[in-house]
C-alpha positions as CSV (number, residue, x, y, z in Angstrom):
1,X,0.0,-0.3,-0.1
2,X,1.3,3.4,-0.8
3,X,0.7,5.8,1.9
4,X,1.9,9.4,0.5
5,X,2.4,11.7,4.0
6,X,3.5,14.8,1.7
7,X,0.3,15.5,0.0
8,X,-0.3,16.9,3.9
9,X,2.6,19.5,3.7
10,X,1.7,22.4,3.2
11,X,3.4,24.7,0.8
12,X,5.8,26.0,3.5
13,X,7.3,23.2,4.3
14,X,7.2,21.7,0.8
15,X,9.7,24.6,0.3
16,X,11.5,24.1,2.8
17,X,12.1,20.5,3.0
18,X,13.6,21.1,-0.8
19,X,15.8,23.4,0.0
20,X,16.7,22.1,3.8
21,X,16.7,18.3,3.0
22,X,19.7,17.9,1.5
23,X,18.1,16.5,-1.0
24,X,19.9,14.6,-4.6
25,X,18.4,15.3,-7.8
26,X,16.8,11.8,-8.1
27,X,15.5,12.5,-4.1
28,X,13.9,15.9,-5.5
29,X,12.7,14.4,-8.7
30,X,10.6,12.0,-6.4
31,X,9.7,14.3,-4.3
32,X,8.1,16.9,-6.7
33,X,6.3,14.4,-8.0
34,X,4.7,13.3,-5.1
35,X,4.0,16.5,-3.2
36,X,3.3,18.7,-6.2
37,X,1.9,16.0,-8.7
38,X,0.4,13.6,-6.2
39,X,1.5,10.3,-7.6
40,X,2.5,6.9,-6.5
41,X,5.5,5.3,-6.3
42,X,4.6,3.1,-9.2
43,X,3.7,6.0,-11.6
44,X,6.6,7.8,-10.2
45,X,9.3,4.7,-10.8
46,X,7.5,4.9,-14.7
47,X,8.2,8.6,-15.2
48,X,11.5,8.4,-13.6
49,X,12.4,5.1,-15.8
50,X,12.8,3.2,-13.0
51,X,11.9,-0.4,-11.3
52,X,9.7,-0.1,-8.7
53,X,12.3,-1.2,-5.8
54,X,14.7,1.7,-6.9
55,X,12.0,4.0,-6.5
56,X,11.0,2.6,-2.7
57,X,14.9,2.8,-1.9
58,X,15.2,6.5,-2.9
59,X,11.5,7.2,-0.9
60,X,13.0,5.4,2.1
61,X,16.2,8.2,2.0
62,X,13.6,11.3,1.0
63,X,11.8,10.1,4.6
64,X,14.7,10.1,6.7
65,X,16.3,13.3,4.9
66,X,12.6,14.9,6.5
67,X,12.5,13.3,9.7
68,X,16.3,14.8,10.2
69,X,15.1,17.7,9.0
70,X,12.1,17.8,10.3
71,X,13.6,19.6,14.1
72,X,14.7,22.2,12.0
73,X,11.7,23.7,10.9
74,X,9.7,24.0,13.9
75,X,12.6,25.4,15.6
76,X,11.3,28.4,13.1
77,X,14.5,27.9,10.6
78,X,11.2,27.4,8.0
79,X,10.6,31.1,8.6
80,X,12.3,32.6,5.4
81,X,10.3,30.3,3.2
82,X,7.2,32.5,4.1
């Protein structure tokens, strides 16, 4: 089951994570597909021309980076993205 927690992000959070999470190019592309376009992992795999397993691995790395950056968002670092 593909749960997309990113769809609940407000625009400020989306911009914060794009700039502060330290995504590599593939992670950023997947983040944009998931957050802005609402694509599933399977749809993202097809668009990015990767197998689903690779996309799942990229997604896990992306989630770890989001979790690592999240405390900065709540400490007010995000105010520069308003």
